[in-house]
Every structure is written in structure tokens, then in C-alpha cells.
C-alpha positions as CSV (number, residue, x, y, z in Angstrom):
1,M,-37.0,-103.6,126.1
2,P,-38.0,-100.6,128.2
3,T,-39.8,-100.2,131.5
4,I,-41.9,-97.0,131.3
5,H,-42.9,-95.2,134.4
6,V,-46.1,-93.1,134.0
7,E,-47.1,-90.7,136.7
8,L,-50.5,-89.0,136.4
9,F,-53.2,-87.4,138.5
10,A,-55.3,-89.9,140.3
11,G,-58.7,-90.5,138.8
12,R,-58.0,-92.1,135.5
13,T,-60.1,-95.2,134.8
14,V,-58.7,-98.7,134.3
15,E,-59.9,-98.4,130.7
16,Q,-57.9,-95.2,130.1
17,K,-54.8,-96.9,131.6
18,R,-55.4,-100.0,129.5
19,A,-55.6,-97.8,126.3
20,L,-52.5,-95.9,127.2
21,A,-50.6,-99.1,128.0
22,A,-51.5,-100.5,124.6
23,A,-50.5,-97.3,122.8
24,L,-47.2,-97.0,124.6
25,T,-46.4,-100.6,124.0
26,E,-47.2,-100.3,120.3
27,A,-45.1,-97.2,120.0
28,C,-42.1,-98.9,121.7
29,V,-42.3,-102.0,119.5
30,Q,-42.6,-100.0,116.3
31,T,-39.8,-97.7,117.3
32,L,-37.4,-100.0,119.1
33,G,-38.3,-103.4,117.8
34,G,-38.8,-106.4,120.0
35,S,-42.1,-107.8,121.2
36,P,-44.9,-106.4,123.2
37,S,-44.2,-108.9,126.1
38,G,-40.9,-107.0,126.6
39,V,-42.5,-103.7,127.4
40,D,-43.3,-103.0,131.0
41,I,-45.4,-100.0,132.1
42,I,-45.8,-98.9,135.7
43,F,-48.6,-96.5,136.5
44,R,-48.4,-94.3,139.6
45,D,-51.4,-92.3,140.6
46,V,-50.5,-89.0,142.3
47,E,-53.0,-86.9,144.2
48,R,-53.2,-83.2,143.2
49,H,-52.0,-82.1,146.6
50,D,-48.8,-84.1,146.1
51,W,-47.8,-82.4,142.8
52,A,-46.6,-78.8,142.3
53,T,-45.6,-76.8,139.2
54,G,-44.1,-73.4,139.5
55,G,-44.4,-73.5,143.3
56,R,-48.1,-74.0,143.2
57,L,-49.9,-77.2,144.2
58,W,-52.3,-78.5,141.6
59,S,-54.9,-78.9,144.3
60,E,-54.9,-75.1,144.8
61,P,-57.1,-72.8,142.6
62,P,-55.3,-71.0,139.8
63,T,-54.0,-67.5,140.6
64,P,-56.1,-64.9,138.8
65,K,-54.2,-62.9,136.3
66,P,-54.4,-59.1,136.6
67,P,-56.7,-57.4,134.1
68,G,-55.0,-56.5,130.8
69,T,-52.3,-59.3,130.9
């Protein structure tokens, strides 16, 4: 069965991670077969200053769009 790596911004609660782990496990078992005990999920919390999209760190404020765009 699979090992799923989940990277998300730091700050999610244990309850949120527990719920996501349950949902991902259920989806894997329904889709791939096997048993829940065969699904491993690894959470990695990433700080916003350690993640960038489109050359911009997520910790930086969004760039304002020019009027009329």
C-alpha cells in the first residue's frame, strides 16, 4: 500500500491532520484495495517563508494588481 507525503503550511491542528489522515486512508482503501493498516501518511509542516510560488514567498504580502486588470 502507499506512503503518502503531505506538505502543508504550519498551523494546522492535530484534529485537522487526523481528519485528513482518515479521509486519505479511506480513499486509498476504496480505490486501491487493501487495509487501512497498510496506508502510511507523513505530514510535514512548512513555514510560509520556506515556500514560494511564482518566485514569491508565501510569507510576503500579495503584489497589488494594477487598476483595470
